[in-house]
C-alpha positions in Angstrom: 36.7 8.4 45.1 34.2 10.0 42.9 33.9 6.8 40.9 33.9 4.2 44.3 30.7 7.1 45.6 29.0 6.2 42.1 29.5 2.6 42.8 28.0 2.6 46.4 25.4 4.4 45.1 24.5 2.3 42.8 24.6 -0.5 44.8 22.3 1.1 47.5 19.7 1.9 44.5 19.4 -1.9 44.0 19.0 -2.9 47.6 16.1 -0.2 47.6 14.8 -1.6 44.9 14.6 -5.2 46.1 13.1 -4.1 49.5 16.5 -3.9 51.3 15.8 -0.7 53.2 18.1 -1.3 55.9 21.3 -2.0 53.9 20.6 0.6 51.6 19.6 2.9 54.3 23.6 2.0 55.2 25.1 2.3 51.9 23.3 5.8 52.1 24.7 7.2 55.1 28.3 5.9 54.0 28.1 8.0 51.2 26.8 10.8 53.7 30.2 10.5 55.8 31.8 11.1 52.9 29.9 13.8 50.9 27.4 15.4 53.7 25.7 17.5 50.7 25.1 14.1 48.3 21.9 15.0 46.6 20.8 11.8 45.6 22.1 10.2 48.9 20.6 12.6 50.7 17.0 12.2 48.6 17.2 8.3 48.6 17.7 8.1 52.9 14.8 10.4 53.2 12.9 8.1 51.3 12.9 5.5 53.6 11.8 7.4 56.5 8.8 8.6 54.8 8.3 5.0 53.9 8.4 4.1 57.5 6.0 6.7 58.3 8.5 9.6 59.9 7.9 12.7 58.0 10.2 14.7 60.8 13.2 12.6 60.0 13.2 12.7 55.9 12.6 17.0 56.2 16.1 17.6 56.9 17.4 15.1 54.4 14.9 16.3 52.1 15.9 20.0 52.1 20.0 19.0 52.0 19.0 17.3 49.1 17.0 20.6 47.6 19.2 23.0 48.7 22.4 20.8 46.9 20.2 21.7 43.2 17.3 23.6 43.1 16.9 22.1 39.4 15.1 18.7 40.7 11.4 19.2 40.6 11.2 15.4 42.0 13.7 17.0 45.4 10.9 19.6 45.8 7.7 17.5 46.1 9.4 15.1 48.0 10.1 18.1 50.5 7.0 19.8 50.3 5.0 16.4 50.7 6.9 15.6 54.1 6.3 18.9 55.4 2.8 18.4 54.6 3.0 15.1 56.3 4.4 17.2 59.5 1.7 19.7 59.0 3.8 22.1 58.4 1.5 24.2 56.2 3.2 28.0 56.2 6.4 26.5 55.4 5.1 24.5 52.8 3.3 27.1 51.4 6.4 29.6 51.5 8.3 26.6 49.3 5.3 26.4 46.8 5.4 30.5 45.7 9.5 30.1 45.9 8.8 27.1 43.1 6.4 29.0 40.9 9.3 31.8 40.9 11.5 29.3 40.2 9.2 27.9 37.3 8.1 24.3 38.7 5.9 22.7 36.1 2.2 24.0 36.5 0.7 20.3 36.7 3.0 19.8 39.9 2.3 23.0 41.8 -1.9 22.4 41.6 -0.3 18.7 42.5 1.6 20.6 45.7 -1.3 23.1 46.2 -4.2 19.8 46.5 -2.1 18.3 48.4 -2.1 21.2 51.0 -5.4 20.8 50.8 -5.5 17.7 52.0 -3.7 17.7 54.5 -4.9 20.2 56.5 -8.3 19.6 55.9 -9.6 17.4 58.8 -12.7 15.9 57.0 -12.6 12.4 56.1 -15.0 10.0 54.7 -16.5 7.4 58.0 -13.9 4.3 57.5 -16.6 1.8 57.1 -17.6 3.8 53.9 -14.0 3.0 52.9 -14.0 -0.5 53.8 -16.9 -1.1 52.4 -15.7 0.7 49.2 -12.6 -1.3 49.0 -14.7 -4.5 49.3 -17.2 -3.9 47.0 -14.1 -3.3 44.4 -12.8 -6.3 45.7 -15.4 -8.5 45.0 -15.5 -6.7 41.6 -19.5 -5.7 41.9 -18.1 -2.7 39.9 -21.9 -1.0 39.5 -21.9 -0.6 43.7 -18.2 0.3 44.1 -18.4 3.0 41.4 -21.9 4.6 42.8 -20.4 4.3 46.3 -17.0 6.1 45.4 -18.8 9.0 43.3 -20.8 9.5 46.2 -17.7 9.9 48.4 -16.1 12.2 46.2 -18.8 14.5 46.0 -19.2 14.7 50.3 -15.1 14.7 50.7 -13.7 16.4 47.6 -10.3 16.7 50.1 -9.5 13.4 50.2 -8.0 10.9 47.9 -8.9 7.3 48.3 -12.2 7.9 46.7 -11.0 9.4 43.6 -8.5 6.4 43.7 -11.2 4.2 43.7 -13.1 5.7 41.0 -10.3 5.9 38.6 -9.7 2.0 39.0 -13.2 1.3 38.3 -13.6 2.8 35.3 -10.7 1.8 34.0 -11.4 -2.3 34.7 -14.7 -1.3 33.0 -13.3 -0.1 29.9 -14.1 3.4 30.2 -10.3 4.7 30.4 -11.4 8.3 29.3 -13.9 8.4 31.9 -10.9 7.2 34.5 -8.4 10.1 33.1 -10.2 12.8 35.6 -10.5 10.9 39.1 -6.9 9.4 38.7 -5.2 12.8 37.9 -7.0 14.1 41.4 -6.0 10.7 42.9 -2.3 11.6 42.2 -3.0 15.3 42.4 -4.4 15.0 46.2 -1.8 12.7 47.2 1.6 12.7 45.4 3.7 10.7 47.0 1.2 7.7 46.6 3.3 5.4 44.3 0.1 3.2 42.9 -2.0 6.4 42.4 0.6 7.3 40.0 0.7 3.7 38.5 -3.2 3.5 37.8 -2.5 7.2 36.0 0.2 5.8 34.0 -2.3 2.6 33.3 -4.7 4.9 31.7 -2.9 7.1 29.8 -1.4 4.0 27.6 -4.3 2.7 27.1 -5.0 6.1 25.9 -2.3 5.7 23.5 -0.4 9.7 25.3 2.5 7.1 25.9 4.8 9.6 26.9 2.5 11.2 29.7 2.7 7.2 30.9 6.3 7.0 30.9 6.7 9.5 33.0 3.6 8.3 35.5 5.4 4.9 35.8 8.9 6.8 36.8 7.1 8.6 39.3 6.1 5.5 40.6 9.1 3.8 40.6 11.0 6.8 42.0 8.2 6.9 44.9 8.5 2.8 45.2 11.7 1.4 43.2 10.3 -1.7 44.3 6.6 -2.3 43.0 7.5 -4.7 39.9 3.9 -3.7 38.2 5.4 0.0 37.4 8.5 -1.3 35.8 6.0 -4.1 33.6 3.9 -1.1 32.5 7.0 1.5 31.8 8.1 -1.7 30.0 5.4 -1.8 27.9 5.2 1.8 27.1 9.1 1.9 26.1 8.0 -1.0 23.3 5.5 1.5 21.9 8.0 4.8 21.9 10.2 1.9 19.9 12.8 2.3 22.7 13.1 -1.3 22.9 16.7 -1.9 24.9 15.1 0.0 27.7 11.8 -1.6 27.8 13.9 -5.0 27.8 16.1 -3.2 30.8 12.5 -2.7 32.4 10.6 -6.1 31.9 14.0 -7.8 33.4 14.2 -5.4 36.6 10.6 -6.5 36.8 11.0 -10.0 37.0 13.9 -9.8 39.7 11.1 -8.2 41.5 8.2 -10.8 40.9 10.1 -13.8 39.3 7.0 -15.7 39.3 5.1 -13.2 36.9 3.9 -15.0 33.6 3.0 -12.2 31.5 6.7 -10.6 32.4 8.1 -13.1 30.6 5.6 -12.9 28.0 6.0 -9.3 27.6 9.8 -10.2 27.0 9.2 -12.3 24.7 7.1 -10.2 22.5 9.5 -7.3 22.4 12.4 -10.2 21.5 10.3 -11.6 19.2 9.4 -8.0 17.8 13.5 -7.0 17.4 14.4 -10.3 15.9 16.0 -12.1 18.7 13.7 -15.2 18.2 15.5 -17.9 20.5 15.1 -15.4 23.3 11.5 -15.2 22.6 11.3 -19.0 22.4 12.8 -18.9 25.8 11.0 -16.8 27.6 7.8 -18.0 26.4 8.7 -21.7 26.9 9.2 -19.8 30.8 5.9 -18.1 30.7 4.2 -21.4 29.9 6.5 -23.2 32.5 5.0 -20.4 35.4 1.3 -21.2 34.0 0.6 -23.9 31.7 -3.1 -22.8 30.6 -1.6 -19.3 29.4 -2.9 -19.3 25.7 -1.3 -16.5 24.5 2.2 -18.0 25.2 1.3 -21.2 23.5 0.0 -19.3 20.8 3.4 -16.8 20.3 6.2 -19.4 21.4 4.6 -21.5 18.1 4.6 -18.2 15.9 8.0 -17.9 16.9 9.3 -21.2 16.2 7.5 -21.0 12.5 10.0 -17.7 11.9 12.7 -19.8 13.2 11.5 -22.7 10.8 10.7 -25.4 13.5 7.4 -25.8 11.7 6.5 -29.2 13.3 7.3 -28.3 16.7 5.0 -24.9 16.4 2.3 -27.8 15.0 2.6 -29.3 18.4 2.3 -26.1 20.4 -0.6 -25.3 19.0 -2.1 -28.9 19.3 -1.5 -28.3 23.0 -3.2 -25.1 23.3 -6.0 -26.5 21.5 -6.4 -29.2 24.4 -6.4 -26.3 26.6 -9.1 -24.3 24.7 -10.5 -26.1 22.0 -13.1 -23.2 21.9 -10.2 -20.4 20.8 -10.6 -19.5 16.9 -7.0 -18.2 16.7 -5.1 -21.4 17.5 -7.2 -23.3 14.9 -6.6 -20.3 12.6 -2.8 -20.3 13.1 -2.6 -24.4 13.0 -4.0 -23.8 9.7 -1.7 -22.2 8.5 1.0 -24.3 9.5 -0.1 -27.0 7.8 -0.8 -25.3 4.3 2.9 -24.7 4.8 3.7 -28.1 5.6 1.5 -28.8 2.5 -0.8 -31.2 4.9 -3.7 -29.5 3.2 -6.8 -31.5 4.1 -5.7 -31.6 8.0 -5.4 -27.3 7.4 -8.7 -27.6 6.1 -10.3 -28.6 8.7 -8.6 -26.1 10.8 -9.9 -23.6 8.8 -13.2 -24.8 9.0 -13.2 -25.1 12.7 -12.1 -21.4 12.7 -14.9 -20.3 10.9 -17.4 -22.2 13.1 -16.1 -20.6 16.4 -15.7 -16.9 14.9 -18.1 -16.7 11.8 -17.0 -14.5 8.9 -12.9 -14.5 9.7 -11.9 -13.6 7.0 -8.3 -14.2 6.9 -9.9 -18.2 7.5 -12.3 -18.0 4.8 -9.8 -16.6 2.5 -7.3 -19.5 3.3 -9.9 -22.2 3.3 -11.0 -20.7 -0.6 -7.1 -21.1 -1.4 -6.8 -24.7 0.0 -9.7 -25.6 -2.4 -8.6 -23.8 -5.2 -4.9 -26.0 -4.5 -7.2 -29.3 -3.9 -8.9 -28.3 -7.7 -12.5 -27.7 -5.9 -13.1 -24.9 -7.7 -16.5 -24.8 -7.5 -16.4 -25.0 -3.2 -13.7 -22.2 -3.3 -16.2 -20.3 -5.8 -18.9 -20.3 -2.9 -16.4 -19.7 -0.4 -15.1 -16.3 -2.2 -18.7 -15.2 -2.9 -19.1 -15.8 1.1 -16.2 -13.4 1.7 -17.2 -10.5 -0.8 -20.6 -10.4 1.0 -19.0 -9.8 4.4 -16.7 -7.4 2.4 -17.2 -6.1 -0.9 -13.9 -4.0 -1.3 -11.8 -6.8 -0.4 -9.0 -7.0 -3.5 -7.7 -10.5 -2.7 -11.2 -11.7 -2.4 -12.0 -10.6 -6.1 -8.9 -11.6 -7.2 -9.1 -15.4 -5.8 -12.2 -15.3 -7.1 -11.0 -14.3 -10.8 -8.2 -16.6 -10.5 -10.9 -19.4 -9.4 -13.5 -18.8 -12.3 -10.3 -18.9 -14.6 -9.9 -22.4 -13.5 -13.4 -22.9 -14.4 -12.8 -21.7 -17.6 -15.5 -18.8 -16.9 -12.8 -16.4 -18.8 -15.7 -13.6 -19.2 -16.8 -13.6 -15.1 -12.9 -13.7 -14.3 -11.6 -10.6 -16.0 -14.4 -9.0 -14.3 -13.0 -9.6 -11.0 -9.8 -9.5 -11.7 -10.6 -5.9 -12.9 -12.8 -5.0 -9.7 -9.6 -6.0 -8.1 -7.1 -3.8 -10.0 -9.7 -0.9 -9.7 -9.7 -1.7 -5.2 -6.0 -1.8 -5.3 -4.1 0.5 -7.9 -1.0 -1.6 -9.0 -1.9 -5.3 -7.9 0.6 -6.9 -9.7 -0.3 -10.4 -9.0 -4.4 -9.3 -10.6 -2.7 -7.8 -13.9 -0.5 -10.6 -13.9 -3.8 -12.7 -14.2 -5.9 -10.5 -15.8 -3.2 -10.5 -18.6 -3.3 -14.1 -19.3 -7.2 -14.6 -19.0 -7.6 -12.0 -22.1 -4.9 -14.0 -23.8 -6.6 -17.3 -23.3 -9.6 -15.1 -24.6 -8.0 -14.2 -27.5 -8.0 -10.3 -26.6 -4.3 -10.0 -27.1 -4.0 -6.3 -27.4 -5.6 -5.7 -24.0 -3.5 -8.5 -23.1 -0.5 -6.7 -24.0 -1.3 -3.3 -22.2 -1.4 -5.5 -19.1 1.9 -7.3 -19.6 3.8 -3.9 -20.2 2.6 -2.9 -17.2 4.3 -5.9 -15.4 7.2 -5.5 -17.6 9.1 -7.9 -15.6 10.8 -11.0 -17.2 7.8 -13.4 -17.8 5.9 -10.8 -19.2 8.5 -9.7 -22.1 7.7 -13.2 -23.4 3.9 -13.4 -22.9 3.9 -10.1 -24.7 6.0 -12.0 -27.3 3.6 -14.5 -27.8 0.7 -12.4 -27.7 2.1 -10.6 -30.9 2.9 -13.8 -32.1 -1.0 -15.1 -31.4 -1.8 -11.7 -32.9 -0.1 -12.7 -36.2 1.3 -9.0 -35.7 5.1 -9.9 -36.4 6.2 -6.3 -37.4 5.4 -5.6 -34.3 6.4 -9.2 -33.3 10.3 -8.6 -34.6 10.5 -4.8 -33.4 10.1 -5.9 -29.4 12.3 -9.0 -29.9 15.2 -7.6 -31.4 15.3 -4.2 -28.5 14.5 -7.6 -26.2 17.6 -9.2 -27.2 19.5 -6.2 -26.9 19.4 -7.1 -23.4 21.1 -9.9 -21.4 20.1 -13.0 -23.7 19.0 -15.1 -20.9 15.0 -14.7 -20.6 14.4 -18.6 -21.2 10.9 -18.1 -22.0 11.6 -15.4 -24.6 14.9 -18.2 -25.9 11.7 -20.4 -27.2 9.4 -18.2 -28.5 12.2 -16.7 -30.2 13.8 -20.0 -31.7 10.0 -21.4 -32.6 9.4 -18.2 -34.7 12.6 -17.9 -36.5 11.8 -21.5 -37.3 8.7 -21.1 -38.3 9.6 -18.1 -40.5 12.6 -18.9 -41.8 14.3 -16.2 -40.0 17.7 -16.1 -38.7 17.1 -16.6 -34.2 18.1 -12.7 -32.9 18.0 -13.9 -29.0 21.4 -15.8 -28.5 20.9 -18.0 -24.9 20.6 -20.9 -27.2 19.8 -20.4 -31.3 19.5 -24.4 -31.8 18.5 -25.9 -28.6 18.3 -29.4 -30.0 21.8 -29.7 -30.8 22.7 -29.3 -27.3 20.8 -31.8 -25.8 23.0 -34.8 -24.1 23.2 -38.9 -23.0 24.9 -40.8 -20.7 24.3 -42.9 -18.2 24.5 -43.4 -14.2 27.2 -46.4 -15.2 29.7 -44.4 -16.2 30.0 -42.3 -13.0 29.5 -45.6 -10.5 30.4 -49.1 -10.8 27.1 -50.3 -9.2 24.2 -47.9 -10.3 21.3 -50.4 -9.6 22.2 -50.7 -6.1 21.8 -46.3 -5.8 18.6 -46.7 -8.2 17.4 -49.0 -5.1 17.7 -47.3 -2.5 16.0 -44.2 -3.8 13.3 -45.9 -5.6 12.9 -47.1 -1.6 13.5 -43.6 -0.2 10.6 -42.6 -2.7 8.1 -44.1 -0.6 8.4 -41.4 2.1 8.1 -38.7 -0.3 5.4 -35.7 -0.7 4.1 -37.0 -3.9 1.1 -34.7 -5.6 -0.9 -35.9 -7.7 -0.9 -34.6 -11.6 1.0 -31.1 -10.3 1.6 -29.2 -12.8 2.4 -30.3 -16.0 1.8 -33.8 -15.1 -0.6 -36.2 -16.3 -1.3 -39.5 -14.6 1.3 -39.6 -12.5 2.4 -37.9 -9.2 5.6 -35.6 -8.4 7.4 -34.7 -5.3 8.1 -30.8 -4.4 11.5 -29.5 -5.9 13.4 -29.7 -2.6 14.7 -32.6 -3.1 18.5 -31.8 -2.8 17.5 -29.8 0.6 18.9 -32.1 3.4 19.5 -34.8 1.4 20.0 -38.3 2.1 23.0 -40.1 1.8 22.2 -41.5 -1.8 20.4 -38.6 -3.0 23.5 -36.8 -1.9 25.6 -39.2 -4.1 23.5 -38.3 -6.9 23.5 -35.2 -6.5 27.8 -35.6 -6.9 27.1 -37.8 -9.7 24.8 -34.7 -11.5 27.6 -32.5 -10.9 30.3 -34.2 -12.9 27.8 -35.2 -15.6 26.8 -31.5 -15.4 31.0 -30.9 -16.0 30.8 -33.2 -18.8 28.2 -31.4 -20.6 29.7 -28.3 -20.5 33.4 -29.6 -21.5 31.4 -30.7 -24.4 30.1 -27.1 -25.2 32.9 -25.0 -24.1 33.6 -24.1 -27.8 30.3 -22.8 -28.7 29.2 -19.3 -29.0 26.0 -18.5 -27.3 25.0 -17.3 -23.9 24.0 -20.7 -22.7 27.9 -21.6 -22.2 29.5 -17.6 -22.4 27.1 -16.7 -19.3 27.5 -20.2 -17.3 26.4 -19.4 -14.2 29.6 -20.0 -12.5 26.8 -19.8 -8.9 24.9 -21.6 -9.0 23.1 -24.5 -7.4 20.5 -27.7 -8.7 17.1 -28.3 -7.4 15.6 -31.6 -8.3 12.2 -33.1 -7.8 10.7 -36.9 -7.8 8.3 -38.1 -10.3 6.5 -41.2 -10.8 3.9 -41.9 -13.9 1.6 -44.7 -14.2 -0.4 -46.1 -16.9 -1.6 -43.5 -19.4 0.9 -40.9 -18.2 2.4 -38.4 -19.9 4.3 -34.6 -19.3 2.5 -31.6 -22.0 5.4 -30.1 -23.7 6.9 -27.4 -21.3 10.0 -25.3 -20.7 12.0 -24.4 -17.2 12.1 -20.9 -17.6 14.0 -20.4 -13.6 16.8 -23.0 -14.9 19.5 -23.0 -17.3 21.0 -26.5 -17.6 18.0 -29.3 -16.9 18.0 -32.6 -17.0 16.3 -36.2 -15.9 17.5 -39.2 -14.7 15.5 -42.7 -15.1 14.9 -44.9 -12.4 12.2 -47.2 -13.8 11.3 -47.1 -17.4 9.0 -48.7 -20.0 10.2 -51.9 -21.2 11.9 -51.4 -25.0 9.5 -51.7 -27.8 9.3 -50.7 -31.3 7.0 -47.7 -30.2 7.7 -44.1 -28.6 5.5 -45.0 -25.7 7.4 -43.5 -22.7 10.0 -41.6 -24.3 11.2 -38.0 -23.7 10.4 -35.7 -27.3 12.4 -32.3 -27.6 11.0 -29.9 -29.9 10.5 -26.1 -30.8 6.8 -26.0 -30.4 4.7 -25.3 -27.3 2.1 -23.0 -25.0 -0.4 -23.8 -28.2 1.9 -21.4 -30.2 -0.4 -21.3 -34.4 1.8 -23.5 -36.7 2.5 -22.0 -39.3 5.0 -25.1 -41.0 4.4 -28.0 -39.3 7.7 -29.6 -40.6 9.3 -28.1 -37.4 12.6 -30.2 -36.2 12.1 -33.1 -32.8 14.3 -35.2 -31.0 12.9 -38.2 -29.4 15.1 -40.5 -26.9 13.9 -43.9 -25.7 15.8 -44.1 -22.4 16.6 -47.4 -20.5 17.0 -47.3 -16.5 20.0 -45.5 -15.6 20.3 -42.7 -18.1 21.2 -39.4 -18.0 19.7 -36.6 -20.1 20.9 -33.2 -20.4 19.6 -30.1 -22.4 19.3 -26.4 -21.9 16.4 -25.3 -20.2 14.5 -22.9 -22.8 14.0 -26.4 -25.0 10.5 -27.1 -25.2 10.0 -31.5 -23.8 7.3 -33.7 -23.2 6.8 -37.1 -22.1 4.9 -39.5 -24.8 1.7 -41.8 -23.0 2.6 -44.9 -22.5 -0.1 -47.8 -22.3 1.9 -50.5 -20.5 0.6 -51.4 -17.3 3.9 -50.6 -15.4 5.8 -47.1 -13.9 8.0 -44.8 -15.1 10.3 -42.8 -12.5 12.7 -40.7 -12.5 14.9 -37.5 -10.9 14.1 -34.5 -12.9 17.1 -31.4 -12.1 17.4 -28.1 -12.9 20.9 -26.0 -12.9 20.0 -22.4 -11.9 21.5 -19.4 -11.4 22.1 -18.1 -7.7 
């Protein structure tokens, strides 16, 4: 039976909150037929009577609720409030004294005392003045409304309306701290006014008093369960209190009461996004936009959510819609610039950041991103000006000093670069990127010992290798050997260390202590696509045709006089790239089988869990690639789709060797291996082995797919 009564009560409260008072009243009464003293049923039935301006009918209901449970503060407030409304002043005063003895909250007692005065005084402001005040508020004539409200509060200090309106005016004009006292007075004078509690909740929220705001919103809801805005305000407050699920429940309840409120869906989308529920966030932002197509913030947040979901194209399209709505919104241009930057559309991104800056001069994030794009486009003179402008706005920005230092390094102004990078580190202790770039700059300046201190601070795999290179450049072979021997006791999988170790051993006639691949030239293996596909030219021609759609970058990284794609070729591959990937995997298996008896780390720690990353490279006349290794790989390779016409020269050939990074050459007679490929050739080699493409002067192209097998 108890379970059934609880179910009926929940249904009654639901109907009550929806404004179905007759249905709620019938359900409450059905509970009282079984349990005449049920406190919640009596209290809520009393609230319905009060809402119908029937305080005399409410009094016995509130009395029964209070007698059933003297510890519920709201029962006291409701009972005393109804006594005042029915002019039972003495009985109300008696109850207030009793409540004090029982320890009722002093703030609530003050409210009850004020409400006593408010009910027995007959001094009220003239109705025409009240009407004038409300008309001024509605017309947003806040100066005149404030003046009249202040006059009325002085003349009629026991009447609520002027305090209530004054609090609203001060809130709307951005003076929440001033609005607090009149709004508290409004609640004290009329504790049964749900809207007054709601208004106080707004002020407390703006003042960051979230627990107090929560209490005010809950009080408003208890007095008027169908007031949707109180649920939205309570939802916002619970969000600030990190009570996310409760906030979601409040937003949903508010939207049941006010289903066409776009901001409610927007706020619900925000909390879903904050809690990582991105699909739900997207749905609610879209609902907000359906209700209000011009809701610019909903467009912005929908775009951000789509970006987090990886739907960059849709995110950009959403922001373009937002620009049509409000082309003067700088945030929209800034966000669109970020998306285009991620998509590699640098020129369009640059235009967006320039527009954002024109609409919001001095916006540091837009200036910073514009500088980064100019740097990426190798327009270093322009990026220097941007970063210097940033520093005039904020001379203590470590990022601006770092970016300026990086740009100056690219301009070859190494001393200035080092000074800017030192400034960045001084402003942000432990700034990893600044330490890294400063180490590199000092290394270029030949200040190897200073560079070494920064590499030691970094102490990551690249820094370990670079520290060895500094010692080698400095000719401090004793320190080099000591450090290399220590590093060799670790897992021998640092490919840059392997490269410098192999070169040093060759140059100085020593045994290579680093076991990744001590004789890398012996581990170069060649084959041809025809060994894996009976019609290799069909596959090659399809891939060459597809390559016209690749996002190619001119002179990327080690490529000179040529183009290179990002290394995402095997992500969402086409049918033909997928076929090529399977061939590469077979060739890699053949490679491992050919060398599986060798005793080095390359083979003994062969990555069982691995993946392929690949990219497309197209060299034009005079094109070449500088000597480099692939320190992030394990095994590297290249498949030749288009090669230089056979000749007696080595133009266009791939050259393998031990030398790179401009390391000092002691013995010029170090080993090299040159391979002149033909179309369809596959070349596999350790990723630690230096390799380059020899420039060619013929008016033709050399097109390849390059790839790395990497550990996962």
